[in-house]
C-alpha positions in Angstrom: -0.1 0.1 0.0 1.3 3.5 -0.9 1.3 6.5 1.6 -1.2 8.2 -0.6 -3.7 5.4 -0.6 -3.3 5.1 3.1 -4.2 8.6 3.7 -7.1 8.5 1.4 -8.5 5.4 3.5 -7.5 7.0 6.8 -8.8 10.5 6.3 -12.3 9.9 7.5 -11.4 7.5 10.5 -8.9 9.9 11.7 -11.4 12.8 11.4 -13.8 10.9 13.5 -11.3 10.2 16.0 -10.3 13.9 16.2 -14.1 14.8 16.6 -14.0 12.1 19.6 -11.0 13.9 20.9 -12.5 17.2 20.6 -15.7 16.1 22.5 -13.6 14.6 25.2 -11.4 17.5 25.5 -14.3 20.0 25.7 -15.9 18.0 28.3 -12.8 17.8 30.4 -12.4 21.6 30.1 -15.9 22.8 30.5 -17.5 20.3 32.6 -17.3 19.9 36.3 -16.3 16.1 36.3 -16.4 13.7 39.1 -13.5 11.4 39.8 -15.0 8.4 37.7 -15.9 10.6 34.7 -12.7 12.2 34.7 -11.0 8.9 34.5 -13.0 7.8 31.6 -12.5 11.0 29.8 -8.7 10.7 30.3 -8.8 7.2 28.8 -10.5 8.4 25.9 -8.1 11.0 25.3 -5.2 8.7 25.7 -7.0 6.2 23.3 -7.2 8.8 20.5 -3.7 10.0 21.2 -2.7 6.3 20.7 -4.6 6.2 17.2 -2.7 9.4 16.0 0.6 7.9 17.2 -0.1 4.8 15.0 -1.0 7.1 12.1 2.3 8.8 12.4 4.2 5.5 12.4 2.2 4.3 9.5 2.9 7.5 7.5 6.7 7.1 8.4 6.6 3.5 7.4 4.8 4.1 4.0 6.8 7.4 3.0 8.9 6.8 -0.2 11.7 8.8 1.3 11.5 8.2 5.1 14.5 10.5 6.0 13.0 13.4 4.0 9.4 12.9 5.3 10.7 12.6 8.8 12.5 16.0 8.5 9.6 17.8 6.8 7.2 16.4 9.5 9.0 17.0 12.8 6.1 18.9 14.1 4.0 15.7 13.8 6.6 14.0 15.9 6.4 16.8 18.5 2.6 16.6 18.7 2.6 12.8 19.0 5.6 12.5 21.5 4.7 15.3 23.8 1.2 14.8 25.4 0.9 18.4 26.2 0.6 19.2 22.6 -2.2 16.8 21.9 -4.9 19.5 21.3 -2.9 20.2 18.1 -4.1 17.1 16.6 -7.5 18.9 16.2 -6.0 20.2 13.1 -7.1 17.1 11.6 -10.5 18.6 11.5 -9.3 20.5 8.5 -9.9 17.4 6.4 -13.7 18.2 7.2 -13.2 21.4 5.2 -11.6 19.7 2.2 -14.5 17.2 2.0 -16.9 20.1 2.2 -14.9 21.8 -0.5 -15.2 19.0 -2.8 -18.8 18.7 -2.3 -19.6 22.2 -2.7 -17.5 22.4 -6.0 -15.6 25.5 -7.3 -18.4 27.9 -6.9 -17.5 31.3 -5.2 -20.2 31.0 -2.8 -19.3 27.4 -1.8 -15.7 28.4 -1.2 -16.5 31.4 0.9 -19.1 29.5 3.0 -16.8 26.6 3.5 -13.5 28.6 4.5 -15.3 31.3 6.4 -17.7 29.5 8.4 -16.0 26.2 8.7 -12.6 27.4 9.5 -13.6 30.5 11.8 -15.9 28.3 13.8 -13.5 25.6 14.3 -10.6 27.9 15.3 -12.9 30.0 17.6 -14.1 26.8 19.4 -10.8 25.2 19.7 -9.1 28.5 20.7 -11.7 29.1 23.4 -11.2 25.6 24.7 -7.4 25.9 24.8 -7.2 29.3 26.6 -9.9 28.3 29.2 -7.8 25.2 29.9 -4.8 27.1 30.8 -6.4 30.3 32.2 -9.2 29.1 34.4 -6.9 28.1 37.3 -4.4 30.9 37.0 -4.2 33.7 39.7 -5.8 36.9 38.6 -7.3 35.1 35.6 -9.8 37.2 33.3 -11.2 34.1 31.4 -12.9 31.9 33.8 -15.9 30.7 32.0 -16.3 29.1 28.7 -18.6 32.1 27.6 -15.7 34.5 28.5 -13.3 32.3 26.2 -15.8 32.3 23.3 -16.1 36.1 23.6 -12.2 36.4 23.8 -11.7 34.0 20.9 -14.1 35.8 18.5 -12.5 39.3 19.4 -9.0 37.9 18.9 -9.5 36.1 15.6 -11.0 39.1 14.2 -8.0 41.2 15.6 -10.3 43.6 17.2 -9.0 42.9 20.9 -11.4 45.0 23.0 -9.1 44.3 25.9 -11.9 43.3 28.4 -10.7 39.7 28.2 -7.0 38.7 27.9 -4.9 35.8 28.9 -2.5 36.0 31.8 -0.4 33.2 31.4 2.4 32.6 29.0 0.7 29.4 27.3 -2.6 31.5 26.9 -0.5 34.2 25.1 0.9 31.8 22.9 -2.6 30.5 22.1 -3.7 34.1 21.5 -0.9 34.7 19.0 -1.7 31.4 17.2 -5.4 32.5 17.0 -4.6 36.0 15.7 -2.2 34.5 13.0 -4.9 31.8 12.1 -7.6 34.7 11.7 -5.3 36.5 9.2 -4.7 33.2 7.3 -8.4 32.5 7.0 -9.0 36.1 5.6 -6.0 35.7 3.2 -7.5 32.3 2.1 -10.9 33.9 1.3 -9.2 36.9 -0.4 -7.2 34.7 -2.4 -10.3 32.5 -3.6 -12.1 35.7 -4.7 -9.1 37.0 -6.6 -8.5 33.6 -8.0 -12.3 33.5 -9.1 -12.2 37.1 -10.5 -9.1 36.1 -12.7 -10.6 32.9 -13.9 -13.9 34.8 -15.0 -11.8 37.3 -16.9 -9.9 34.7 -18.7 -13.1 32.8 -19.6 -14.7 36.0 -20.8 -11.8 36.9 -23.0 -11.8 33.2 -24.4 -15.5 33.5 -25.1 -15.0 36.8 -26.8 -12.2 35.5 -28.9 -14.2 32.3 -29.9 -17.2 34.8 -30.8 -14.9 37.0 -33.1 -13.1 34.2 -34.7 -16.1 33.7 -37.5 -16.1 37.4 -38.1 -12.4 37.4 -38.6 -12.7 34.6 -41.2 -15.4 36.5 -43.2 -13.3 39.6 -43.0 -10.2 37.7 -44.3 -12.4 36.2 -47.1 -13.6 39.7 -48.2 -10.2 41.0 -48.2 -9.0 38.3 -50.6 -12.1 38.6 -52.8 -11.3 42.5 -53.0 -7.7 41.7 -53.7 -8.7 39.4 -56.6 -11.2 42.0 -58.0 -8.4 44.6 -57.9 -6.2 42.3 -59.9 -8.9 41.6 -62.5 -9.6 45.4 -62.9 -5.9 46.0 -63.4 -5.6 43.3 -66.1 -8.6 44.7 -68.0 -7.2 48.1 -68.0 -3.8 46.9 -69.3 -5.6 45.1 -72.2 -7.6 48.2 -73.2 -4.4 50.1 -73.2 -2.7 47.8 -75.6 
């Protein structure tokens, strides 16, 4: 089996696994769990982490050039090897956007809805969970509820930054920086999609105009040839009369 074939087969199972991880992570951060429930949630998170670790090993084993793939995907190794960074595996949810993009086709409206709504909603939700996870137990914390975290995430991803909610921990500020850059990236993708669509429309219009003008050009060329032939005949007649 090739690596690409494995990825095609594993995309949806891994997406489901990421959704399970997202649900367990959200429940762990937002819920007030009793000891028994907390153990089960932690077990689910470790199980999903194990699946992601197996996915990394499978990709490494099936890669055509393992050394190059290993170097290019060091971030994957960090995410798998360090449980602290396990929430970053939620980036697997981006595959949902790719599936929606294929389903909606290449229409401008489909692209905008997919990227803006899908990406923004996912980033806001995950960013809110991540910042609440590290902030809610910090001294002098400003973000202590999920509602606060959602409001902060929305103002951060749009780079508005009212300043009423802000992280006080170093990890929380790292999450904020990542969320701000992600917001700029989402806007850039939308802008690029619109620009690409406009360029394609201009090219299609130019090709259509050229195709429509082609018969006219052919007729004009025929008329020019006929006029040239008539001129030659007139010139020959004039020469005969002179002689």
